[in-house]
Every structure is written in structure tokens, then in C-alpha cells.
C-alpha positions as CSV (number, residue, x, y, z in Angstrom):
1,M,5.1,28.7,10.8
2,A,8.2,26.7,10.0
3,R,10.2,26.7,6.8
4,I,10.5,23.1,5.7
5,L,12.9,21.8,3.1
6,I,12.0,18.7,1.1
7,L,15.1,17.4,-0.5
8,G,14.4,15.5,-3.7
9,A,10.8,16.6,-3.7
10,T,10.0,14.8,-6.9
11,G,10.8,11.4,-5.3
12,N,8.2,8.6,-4.8
13,I,7.6,9.3,-1.2
14,A,8.9,12.8,-0.9
15,S,6.4,14.0,-3.6
16,I,3.5,12.7,-1.5
17,V,4.9,14.4,1.6
18,T,5.1,17.6,-0.4
19,S,1.5,17.3,-1.6
20,I,0.2,16.7,1.9
21,L,2.1,19.6,3.4
22,A,1.1,22.0,0.6
23,E,-2.5,21.1,1.0
24,E,-2.4,21.7,4.8
25,G,-0.8,25.1,4.1
26,R,0.5,25.5,7.7
27,H,4.2,25.9,6.8
28,Q,6.4,27.6,4.2
29,L,7.8,25.0,1.8
30,R,11.2,25.0,0.1
31,L,11.5,22.2,-2.5
32,S,14.5,20.9,-4.2
33,S,15.4,18.8,-7.2
34,T,18.8,17.8,-8.7
35,R,17.4,18.2,-12.3
36,D,16.3,21.3,-14.2
37,E,13.2,19.6,-15.4
38,G,12.4,18.6,-11.8
39,V,12.8,22.3,-10.7
40,E,10.4,23.4,-13.4
41,Q,7.9,20.6,-12.5
42,L,7.9,21.7,-8.9
43,K,7.4,25.3,-9.8
44,A,4.4,24.4,-11.9
45,L,2.9,22.2,-9.2
46,Y,3.6,24.4,-6.2
47,P,3.7,28.1,-7.2
48,E,3.5,29.3,-3.6
49,A,6.6,27.3,-2.6
50,E,10.3,28.2,-2.9
51,V,12.0,25.9,-5.4
52,V,15.8,25.4,-5.6
53,K,18.2,23.2,-7.4
54,A,20.3,21.2,-5.0
55,D,22.3,17.9,-5.1
56,W,23.3,16.1,-1.9
57,H,26.4,14.8,-3.7
58,D,27.4,18.4,-4.4
59,Q,28.2,20.1,-1.1
60,A,28.4,23.6,-2.7
61,S,24.8,23.4,-3.7
62,L,23.4,22.7,-0.2
63,P,24.1,25.9,1.9
64,A,21.7,28.0,-0.2
65,A,19.1,25.3,-0.1
66,L,19.3,25.1,3.7
67,E,19.6,28.8,4.5
68,G,16.9,29.8,6.9
69,V,15.4,26.3,7.0
70,N,13.9,25.0,10.3
71,R,13.1,21.4,9.3
72,V,14.3,19.1,6.5
73,L,13.2,15.8,5.1
74,I,15.9,13.4,3.8
75,I,14.9,10.3,1.7
76,T,17.9,9.1,-0.3
77,P,17.2,6.7,-3.2
78,D,18.5,3.2,-3.1
79,F,21.4,1.8,-5.1
80,I,22.7,5.2,-6.5
81,T,23.4,7.2,-3.4
82,D,26.8,7.4,-1.8
83,E,25.4,7.5,1.7
84,V,28.6,8.8,3.4
85,V,29.0,11.6,1.0
86,A,25.3,12.6,0.7
87,T,24.4,12.5,4.4
88,S,27.7,14.1,5.5
89,N,27.1,17.0,3.0
90,I,23.5,17.6,4.1
91,L,24.4,17.5,7.8
92,E,27.3,19.8,7.4
93,A,25.2,22.4,5.6
94,A,22.4,21.9,8.2
95,K,24.7,23.0,11.0
96,A,24.7,26.6,9.6
97,A,20.9,26.7,9.4
98,P,18.4,27.3,12.2
99,I,17.4,23.6,12.2
100,D,15.1,22.4,14.9
101,L,14.3,19.0,13.3
102,I,15.7,16.6,10.6
103,V,13.3,13.9,9.6
104,R,15.2,10.9,8.1
105,H,13.8,7.9,6.3
106,I,15.7,4.7,6.9
107,A,14.9,1.0,6.4
108,V,16.5,-1.0,9.1
109,Y,15.0,-4.3,10.4
110,P,14.9,-4.1,14.2
111,G,17.5,-6.5,15.7
112,V,19.9,-6.3,12.8
113,T,23.4,-5.5,14.2
114,D,26.5,-4.2,12.4
115,A,27.9,-7.7,12.6
116,D,24.9,-9.0,10.6
117,I,25.7,-6.7,7.7
118,T,28.0,-8.7,5.4
119,E,30.2,-7.1,2.7
120,E,27.8,-8.4,0.1
121,W,24.9,-6.7,1.8
122,F,26.7,-3.5,2.4
123,A,27.7,-3.3,-1.2
124,T,24.1,-3.1,-2.3
125,R,24.0,0.5,-0.9
126,T,20.4,0.2,0.2
127,G,18.1,-0.2,3.2
128,S,19.4,-2.1,6.2
129,A,22.8,-2.4,4.5
130,L,23.4,1.2,5.4
131,K,22.5,0.9,9.1
132,N,26.1,1.2,10.3
133,V,26.7,4.3,8.1
134,T,23.5,6.4,8.2
135,I,22.5,6.3,11.9
136,P,26.0,7.0,13.3
137,L,26.4,10.0,11.0
138,H,23.1,11.5,12.3
139,R,24.0,10.8,15.9
140,R,27.4,12.3,15.6
141,S,26.0,15.5,14.1
142,G,24.2,16.4,17.3
143,L,21.3,17.8,15.2
144,P,17.8,17.0,16.4
145,T,16.6,14.1,14.4
146,T,13.6,11.8,14.0
147,L,14.2,8.5,12.3
148,I,11.3,7.0,10.3
149,N,12.3,3.4,10.1
150,V,10.3,1.6,7.4
151,S,10.8,-2.1,8.3
152,A,8.5,-3.5,5.6
153,W,8.2,-3.8,1.8
154,I,6.5,-0.7,0.3
155,G,3.3,-1.1,-1.7
156,F,4.7,0.4,-4.9
157,N,7.1,-2.5,-5.2
158,L,4.2,-4.5,-6.7
159,M,3.9,-2.0,-9.5
160,W,7.7,-1.8,-9.9
161,F,8.4,-5.5,-10.0
162,A,5.3,-6.9,-11.6
163,E,2.6,-4.5,-12.9
164,A,2.9,-5.5,-16.6
165,D,3.2,-9.3,-15.8
166,I,0.1,-9.2,-13.6
167,Q,-1.9,-7.3,-16.2
168,E,-0.9,-9.1,-19.3
169,K,0.1,-12.6,-18.2
170,R,-1.5,-13.0,-14.7
171,Y,1.6,-14.0,-12.9
172,L,3.8,-12.5,-10.2
173,P,7.4,-12.9,-11.2
174,L,9.3,-13.4,-7.9
175,P,11.8,-16.1,-7.2
176,A,10.9,-18.6,-4.5
177,R,14.3,-18.4,-2.9
178,L,13.6,-14.7,-2.0
179,D,10.2,-15.5,-0.4
180,A,9.7,-14.6,3.3
181,Q,7.0,-13.6,5.8
182,R,7.2,-9.8,5.4
183,T,4.9,-7.0,6.3
184,W,3.9,-4.4,3.7
185,I,3.0,-0.7,4.1
186,S,1.8,1.8,1.6
187,E,3.9,4.7,0.4
188,S,1.0,7.0,1.3
189,D,1.1,5.9,4.9
190,I,4.8,6.4,5.1
191,A,4.4,9.9,3.7
192,R,1.6,10.8,6.1
193,V,3.8,9.9,9.1
194,A,6.7,12.0,7.7
195,A,4.3,15.0,7.0
196,K,2.9,14.8,10.6
197,V,6.4,14.7,12.1
198,L,7.6,17.7,10.0
199,S,4.4,19.6,10.8
200,D,4.2,18.9,14.5
201,G,7.9,19.7,15.0
202,P,10.6,18.9,17.5
203,A,8.7,19.2,20.8
204,T,6.9,16.0,20.1
205,H,9.2,14.1,17.8
206,A,12.9,15.0,18.2
207,G,15.1,12.1,19.2
208,Q,12.5,9.5,18.3
209,E,12.7,6.5,16.1
210,Y,9.4,5.4,14.6
211,V,9.3,1.8,13.3
212,L,6.7,1.4,10.6
213,T,5.4,-2.0,9.5
214,G,2.3,-3.4,7.9
215,T,-0.6,-5.1,9.6
216,E,0.3,-8.7,9.0
217,K,3.1,-11.0,7.8
218,I,2.6,-12.0,4.2
219,G,4.4,-14.4,1.8
220,F,4.4,-14.4,-2.0
221,D,1.6,-17.0,-2.0
222,D,-0.6,-14.6,0.1
223,V,0.2,-11.8,-2.4
224,V,-1.0,-13.8,-5.4
225,A,-4.1,-14.9,-3.6
226,M,-5.0,-11.2,-2.9
227,L,-4.3,-10.3,-6.5
228,S,-6.4,-13.1,-7.7
229,D,-9.3,-12.1,-5.6
230,E,-9.1,-8.5,-6.7
231,V,-8.7,-9.0,-10.5
232,G,-11.2,-11.8,-10.6
233,E,-8.8,-14.2,-12.3
234,K,-6.2,-16.6,-11.0
235,V,-2.8,-14.9,-10.6
236,E,0.1,-17.4,-10.4
237,L,3.5,-17.2,-8.7
238,R,6.3,-17.7,-11.2
239,D,9.7,-18.6,-9.9
240,T,11.8,-16.1,-11.9
241,E,14.0,-13.1,-11.5
242,D,12.8,-11.5,-14.7
243,G,10.5,-8.9,-13.0
244,L,13.3,-7.8,-10.6
245,R,15.8,-7.6,-13.4
246,R,13.5,-5.6,-15.7
247,A,12.6,-3.2,-12.9
248,A,16.1,-2.5,-11.6
249,G,17.9,-2.5,-14.9
250,A,21.6,-1.8,-14.3
251,N,21.0,-2.2,-10.6
252,A,19.4,-5.6,-10.8
253,E,22.3,-7.5,-9.2
254,Q,22.3,-5.1,-6.3
255,L,18.5,-5.5,-5.8
256,I,18.6,-9.3,-5.9
257,S,21.5,-9.4,-3.6
258,Y,19.8,-7.0,-1.2
259,I,16.6,-9.0,-1.1
260,S,18.6,-12.2,-0.6
261,C,20.3,-10.7,2.4
262,E,17.3,-9.0,4.0
263,R,15.1,-12.1,3.8
264,R,17.3,-13.6,6.6
265,H,16.0,-11.0,9.0
266,C,12.6,-9.6,7.8
267,G,10.7,-12.7,9.1
268,N,11.7,-11.6,12.6
269,V,9.8,-8.3,12.3
270,D,6.3,-8.4,13.8
271,P,3.6,-5.9,13.1
272,D,4.4,-2.8,15.1
273,P,1.7,-0.5,16.7
274,T,3.7,2.7,16.2
275,F,1.8,3.8,13.1
276,E,-1.6,3.5,14.8
277,R,-0.3,5.3,17.9
278,L,0.9,8.2,15.7
279,M,-2.0,8.4,13.3
280,G,-5.0,7.1,15.3
281,R,-5.8,4.3,12.8
282,P,-4.1,1.1,11.6
283,P,-1.9,1.3,8.4
284,Q,-3.6,0.3,5.2
285,S,-3.5,-3.4,4.6
286,L,-1.9,-4.9,1.5
287,R,-5.3,-6.2,0.5
288,A,-6.8,-2.7,0.7
289,Y,-3.8,-1.3,-1.2
290,I,-4.3,-3.8,-4.0
291,A,-8.0,-2.9,-4.1
292,E,-7.3,0.8,-4.2
293,N,-4.8,0.3,-7.0
294,R,-6.8,-2.3,-8.9
295,D,-6.4,-0.5,-12.2
296,Y,-2.6,-1.1,-12.2
297,F,-3.3,-4.9,-12.1
298,A,-6.6,-5.6,-13.8
């Protein structure tokens, strides 16, 4: 039995990983949140787990969180994370712990080089923009690491960008200039890979990079066709940034800039067989994801 630390265990994907591992019951879980209310929420949901307050921007809070830990999951949120500070703090604290595996979520399109990452892209502080920061920090640490590289859009982006507009007005608010042939993958499938790697441990996974994509390349027109089929009414594509700006709030310019930069490379990413090799089944298609989450759009 390993002791597994889930940093930021209330996060969108980390919370699903936590739920999967808790249900399996094979390992001892230590869960962290930066917020008092998050700590209380985790204690209520997982009474058998250890729960601590820790902030990756505060190095002093990390040694206690990592003490005695064998494995750790790191998924830093976009836009608001100082990647150099946060990752350096976590890795420094991890060196004093009996770590046998760090599982790190990244989002780097294969083939993107440091030279491709413009100042504009890097300034967004998200996804592939951080390739030349995140990966070198892990490699220099010398700690056993598995990279889970999500080279796709995540299903919950549909809810984040457009749930209310699809429900109330039957349109998808995404600007045409940001369209591209992307793959999509569900947050649940990402979490299941992370949970498997954490549970299996280093003998199988240390030193690996797992590229996760969806099952097919999909443009915005394809998305509205799937939505239309599922809700039984025509959903139109509206050329507007309104949904992105509403979703991201103060981070809207960063989000729009990021999508503008990443669209130059995402079309080069073909569906990858890694998920099926790891999990013994294909990843959930976007059409199946929309059907499963129909209540968000109907």
C-alpha cells in the first residue's frame, strides 16, 4: 500500500482521480486544498483520508504535506499558476520524501518546440506555453516522473464556454478564427489514466510520457452537428468571443490568446493509441460525451 498525495484535490480532474482511488481503496490517500473550505469539504467526502492545507506557491506549507508520501499527483490550474515557483516548490519538498513516482499533468502538443513558443503564447501561462518551463524542471529534479500529456480539448470546455448559450439560445459561441481540427477527450478518461498510473506505481510507469487524445479530429461545425443531434433541435455556430470572455472573466485575454496560438499546432495532432493501450478500450468519443451529459445542453 502506497501513500498518495493529491495536490489540489478539489480540482476538476484531481477530484475525479481522488474519487476513483478512494473507491478502489488500495492505497492510503492524503488530500490537500489551499482553502479552509476545501479542506472541510474533503474531510466530509473522504473521512478515511488524511486531509491537509497546502499551497504550492507557499514552500513552507509543502514539507508537511509531502512527509512520508510515496506518490504525488500534480495538476496546476491554467492562467493563475506561477509554474516556475509552484513546480520548483513541490519538487524541492518532494526530495525529502520517500517519493517513488510523481504523476504530472501537462498539455503539450507533440512536435511543438521551444522555438514555437512565442512571448505572447508564453505569457498566457497555460498548456503548451509552459513546455519549456515545466518539463525541464521535472527532468532536472531527478525524481521518478510520469508525464500525462493531454494533447486535446477537454470535454468540460463545452460546459465552461457554452452551456447556457446552448441551453437557452441554441448556439455555440466560438469565434471562427479560433476553429481547428482538434481532438477531444473527457475529463473522466484523463482522471482514469492518472489513477491507474498512481495505483500501479513506478515499476510500470516511471519515466514514461503518455500522450492522450480523442478518437477523431473535430471542428466547430462538427461540434454543433453533434449537439443538434443530441438535443433534437438545430444548434448554430455563432462567431463571437462572448462565451470565452464570460467563462474566463479576468483571464479572458489570456484564454483567447492561448487558443489563437495553440490552433497553429493542434491540427497536427492525430488520434493517439496510448489511451487504449493503457486502459484496454478507446477513449470516450465527443459524441458519447455530449450524450452522457445531455442535461447540461438540453
